[in-house]
Structures are given as structure tokens and as C-alpha cells.
KOLZA-153179 format. One record per residue (C-alpha): residue in three letters; chain; x, y, z negated. Coordinates in steps of 0.05 Angstrom, whole numbers. Layout:
residues N
{"ALA" "A" {X Y Z}} ...
end
This chain:
residues 209
{"MET" "A" {2290 2150 -1574}} {"LEU" "A" {2302 2089 -1616}} {"ASN" "A" {2234 2061 -1636}} {"VAL" "A" {2232 2026 -1703}} {"ALA" "A" {2173 1987 -1732}} {"LEU" "A" {2172 1989 -1808}} {"PRO" "A" {2130 1941 -1850}} {"LYS" "A" {2080 1979 -1893}} {"GLY" "A" {2094 1978 -1967}} {"ARG" "A" {2153 1980 -2015}} {"LEU" "A" {2196 1936 -1971}} {"GLY" "A" {2187 1984 -1913}} {"GLU" "A" {2208 2043 -1956}} {"LYS" "A" {2272 2006 -1977}} {"VAL" "A" {2286 1988 -1905}} {"TYR" "A" {2276 2060 -1883}} {"ALA" "A" {2328 2082 -1935}} {"MET" "A" {2378 2035 -1903}} {"PHE" "A" {2364 2062 -1833}} {"ALA" "A" {2370 2134 -1859}} {"SER" "A" {2438 2116 -1889}} {"ALA" "A" {2457 2090 -1821}} {"GLY" "A" {2447 2160 -1792}} {"PHE" "A" {2376 2152 -1768}} {"GLU" "A" {2339 2194 -1820}} {"CYS" "A" {2269 2223 -1812}} {"PRO" "A" {2248 2252 -1879}} {"GLU" "A" {2175 2260 -1857}} {"VAL" "A" {2168 2184 -1862}} {"LEU" "A" {2165 2187 -1938}} {"MET" "A" {2116 2245 -1943}} {"GLU" "A" {2045 2233 -1966}} {"SER" "A" {2007 2229 -1901}} {"ARG" "A" {1958 2187 -1860}} {"LYS" "A" {2004 2193 -1800}} {"LEU" "A" {2032 2128 -1773}} {"VAL" "A" {2085 2155 -1724}} {"PHE" "A" {2144 2199 -1744}} {"GLU" "A" {2198 2228 -1698}} {"ASN" "A" {2264 2262 -1708}} {"GLU" "A" {2292 2287 -1642}} {"GLU" "A" {2358 2307 -1674}} {"THR" "A" {2374 2236 -1695}} {"GLY" "A" {2337 2205 -1636}} {"VAL" "A" {2291 2160 -1675}} {"ARG" "A" {2217 2146 -1678}} {"TYR" "A" {2188 2106 -1736}} {"PHE" "A" {2119 2076 -1744}} {"TRP" "A" {2085 2038 -1800}} {"VAL" "A" {2052 1973 -1783}} {"LYS" "A" {2023 1913 -1819}} {"PRO" "A" {2081 1867 -1837}} {"SER" "A" {2052 1808 -1798}} {"ASP" "A" {2047 1852 -1736}} {"VAL" "A" {2119 1877 -1733}} {"SER" "A" {2143 1820 -1689}} {"VAL" "A" {2087 1834 -1639}} {"TYR" "A" {2108 1906 -1631}} {"VAL" "A" {2180 1885 -1621}} {"GLU" "A" {2165 1829 -1573}} {"ARG" "A" {2120 1874 -1530}} {"GLY" "A" {2173 1930 -1528}} {"ALA" "A" {2133 1982 -1566}} {"ALA" "A" {2189 1977 -1618}} {"ASP" "A" {2263 1967 -1603}} {"ILE" "A" {2277 1944 -1674}} {"GLY" "A" {2234 1918 -1730}} {"VAL" "A" {2238 1885 -1797}} {"ALA" "A" {2198 1822 -1810}} {"GLY" "A" {2198 1766 -1861}} {"LYS" "A" {2228 1699 -1842}} {"ASP" "A" {2160 1668 -1853}} {"ILE" "A" {2129 1712 -1799}} {"ILE" "A" {2186 1699 -1751}} {"ASP" "A" {2182 1623 -1759}} {"GLU" "A" {2106 1620 -1759}} {"TYR" "A" {2094 1661 -1696}} {"LYS" "A" {2159 1647 -1658}} {"ARG" "A" {2160 1713 -1619}} {"ASP" "A" {2209 1721 -1562}} {"VAL" "A" {2257 1768 -1599}} {"TYR" "A" {2328 1767 -1625}} {"GLU" "A" {2335 1754 -1699}} {"ILE" "A" {2397 1794 -1715}} {"LEU" "A" {2408 1804 -1789}} {"ASP" "A" {2386 1781 -1858}} {"LEU" "A" {2375 1843 -1901}} {"LYS" "A" {2375 1801 -1966}} {"LYS" "A" {2311 1838 -1988}} {"GLY" "A" {2242 1813 -2004}} {"LYS" "A" {2270 1746 -2025}} {"CYS" "A" {2221 1688 -2039}} {"ARG" "A" {2211 1618 -2012}} {"MET" "A" {2162 1576 -1972}} {"CYS" "A" {2141 1516 -2014}} {"VAL" "A" {2095 1456 -2018}} {"ALA" "A" {2055 1458 -2083}} {"ALA" "A" {2004 1411 -2114}} {"LYS" "A" {1968 1395 -2178}} {"LYS" "A" {2013 1369 -2233}} {"ASP" "A" {1981 1300 -2230}} {"PHE" "A" {1988 1294 -2155}} {"VAL" "A" {2017 1228 -2129}} {"ASP" "A" {2036 1225 -2056}} {"ASN" "A" {2016 1163 -2017}} {"PRO" "A" {2062 1159 -1956}} {"GLY" "A" {2013 1115 -1919}} {"THR" "A" {1957 1167 -1917}} {"THR" "A" {1944 1231 -1879}} {"ILE" "A" {1959 1289 -1926}} {"ARG" "A" {1911 1347 -1929}} {"VAL" "A" {1948 1413 -1927}} {"ALA" "A" {1916 1481 -1941}} {"THR" "A" {1956 1539 -1913}} {"LYS" "A" {1956 1601 -1870}} {"PHE" "A" {2024 1580 -1842}} {"ARG" "A" {2001 1525 -1795}} {"ASN" "A" {2063 1522 -1751}} {"ILE" "A" {2112 1521 -1809}} {"ALA" "A" {2071 1466 -1843}} {"ARG" "A" {2068 1424 -1779}} {"THR" "A" {2142 1432 -1766}} {"TYR" "A" {2160 1412 -1837}} {"TYR" "A" {2116 1350 -1842}} {"SER" "A" {2135 1329 -1772}} {"SER" "A" {2208 1331 -1794}} {"ILE" "A" {2193 1280 -1848}} {"GLY" "A" {2147 1238 -1806}} {"ARG" "A" {2081 1252 -1840}} {"ASP" "A" {2012 1260 -1810}} {"ILE" "A" {1974 1319 -1837}} {"ASP" "A" {1905 1350 -1834}} {"ILE" "A" {1912 1425 -1836}} {"ILE" "A" {1860 1467 -1871}} {"HIS" "A" {1871 1538 -1849}} {"LEU" "A" {1857 1590 -1903}} {"ASN" "A" {1874 1664 -1905}} {"GLY" "A" {1874 1676 -1979}} {"SER" "A" {1868 1644 -2049}} {"ILE" "A" {1904 1582 -2021}} {"GLU" "A" {1913 1556 -2093}} {"LEU" "A" {1839 1542 -2098}} {"ALA" "A" {1841 1486 -2046}} {"PRO" "A" {1874 1432 -2088}} {"VAL" "A" {1840 1456 -2152}} {"LEU" "A" {1772 1443 -2119}} {"GLY" "A" {1795 1379 -2086}} {"MET" "A" {1792 1406 -2016}} {"SER" "A" {1866 1393 -2002}} {"ASP" "A" {1922 1350 -2031}} {"VAL" "A" {1975 1404 -2026}} {"ILE" "A" {1986 1476 -2004}} {"VAL" "A" {2042 1507 -1963}} {"ASP" "A" {2051 1579 -1983}} {"ILE" "A" {2100 1633 -2004}} {"VAL" "A" {2124 1630 -2076}} {"GLU" "A" {2157 1688 -2111}} {"THR" "A" {2154 1678 -2186}} {"GLY" "A" {2109 1616 -2188}} {"THR" "A" {2063 1649 -2240}} {"THR" "A" {2000 1643 -2198}} {"LEU" "A" {2014 1569 -2187}} {"LYS" "A" {2023 1556 -2261}} {"GLU" "A" {1960 1594 -2280}} {"ASN" "A" {1921 1549 -2233}} {"GLY" "A" {1952 1483 -2255}} {"LEU" "A" {1997 1476 -2194}} {"GLU" "A" {2072 1465 -2187}} {"VAL" "A" {2124 1467 -2132}} {"ILE" "A" {2140 1397 -2106}} {"GLU" "A" {2184 1417 -2047}} {"THR" "A" {2219 1480 -2021}} {"ILE" "A" {2215 1485 -1945}} {"MET" "A" {2259 1546 -1935}} {"PRO" "A" {2283 1611 -1966}} {"ILE" "A" {2250 1675 -1941}} {"SER" "A" {2276 1745 -1936}} {"ALA" "A" {2269 1807 -1892}} {"ARG" "A" {2304 1801 -1824}} {"VAL" "A" {2321 1852 -1770}} {"ILE" "A" {2291 1833 -1703}} {"VAL" "A" {2306 1866 -1636}} {"ASN" "A" {2270 1869 -1569}} {"LYS" "A" {2311 1832 -1518}} {"ALA" "A" {2307 1885 -1463}} {"SER" "A" {2322 1940 -1513}} {"PHE" "A" {2385 1904 -1534}} {"GLU" "A" {2410 1912 -1463}} {"PHE" "A" {2389 1984 -1450}} {"LYS" "A" {2398 2014 -1520}} {"LYS" "A" {2455 1969 -1542}} {"ASN" "A" {2501 2023 -1570}} {"ASP" "A" {2448 2053 -1616}} {"ILE" "A" {2424 1985 -1638}} {"ILE" "A" {2494 1960 -1653}} {"LYS" "A" {2508 2024 -1692}} {"VAL" "A" {2448 2010 -1736}} {"ILE" "A" {2464 1936 -1745}} {"ASN" "A" {2537 1950 -1763}} {"SER" "A" {2516 2002 -1815}} {"LEU" "A" {2463 1956 -1845}} {"GLU" "A" {2514 1900 -1850}} {"LYS" "A" {2563 1946 -1886}} {"GLN" "A" {2508 1967 -1935}} {"ILE" "A" {2491 1894 -1950}} {"GLU" "A" {2565 1877 -1961}} {"GLU" "A" {2573 1935 -2009}} {"LYS" "A" {2515 1913 -2051}} {"ASN" "A" {2534 1839 -2054}} 
end
């Protein structure tokens, strides 16, 4: 069986459709159910729904041969997996944002509120800045509004939430989209099936772009 970890939500449903088009369909996946694991012995595939931030763990540990994770998750947690393909879905960007009247003083330590600690450290290290990371799990935009941080590092899609809270993007760190990741051992032992999926996904992407 080819084990595939799908991220819960609309993105996962779109990704499943691409896998089904590649010949690995399992219609039960889209049925209303509390089940998390779905198998189709005829096509030789087993799907399971997991929290998006956990997909890379399942793939690294070998519970899944293939998974789909955002570039933000891949770069933040740096799991020991192969990053194989950009699906061009779930596009957004990782940005630095601050209040509109923010003035950066290069000689000071900048206070950064984020849940992406490794991405923030890597970025600020690349430009030679010392930072004080304030780790938050939600409502990151509040930190500079309340004076707890100078800037935030977070995912930006439309920018509406930033604007409504008096913040603006001052730097884009990197683009983000959904990527196919593969377990390293699986790539050796299930190579033919995995390559079949990857080739079909690539073809689907090319046809839509």
C-alpha cells in the first residue's frame, strides 16, 4: 500500500483530487465521516487526514510514504524528508510586518513575535540582526499593537487582517505553497509508485499553468 498523509481542510481535498487523477482514487475519502483512515486495495492506496502541521512528522517517521505540507512547515521544522514537488496551491507568503509608524534602529535588538521561531532566526541571522523572539501561537498581530514586540513574522495571504490592525508588510521573507514530501526509505522501496504519482502531479500542474 502507498500511504498518503493529507492535510485536513480544503487544501487536502484539492490535493486528494490530484492524487485520484493520478490513478490513486479512494472515493470514501470525500464521504461525510469521522473516519481518519481510508483504503482502496484495488488502487493500492491508504489515505489519512492529519493536522497540516503534523504531516511532515508522519512522513519523516515512515507512517506515511507521501504527504503534502506547506513550505512554512517544511522550513520551520526541517524534518528529514525529501521535498519533491511544488503543487502551486495554497499560495501565500511569510512576511515581516509592523505598525505603520515603525522605524527600525539597526543598532538595537529587535523584538519579534511569531510562532515560526526557526524561520525568524534564519532570516534575521542572514541580515546580521540580533532578535528577541516572543513565541505566540495565535493573534500574533496583537503583539506590536500592544507594544509587546516591534515586528511580527507570520503568514500573509490577503493582508486584510494586518490592515485592520494598523500593520503593514515591511519585508517578504519567502513565498509559501503546498509541497509534496516523501519519506526517504519509501523512496527507495516504493520508488515506482511514488514516481508514478509525482509524474502525474507534475503533468496536472503543467496543464493548469
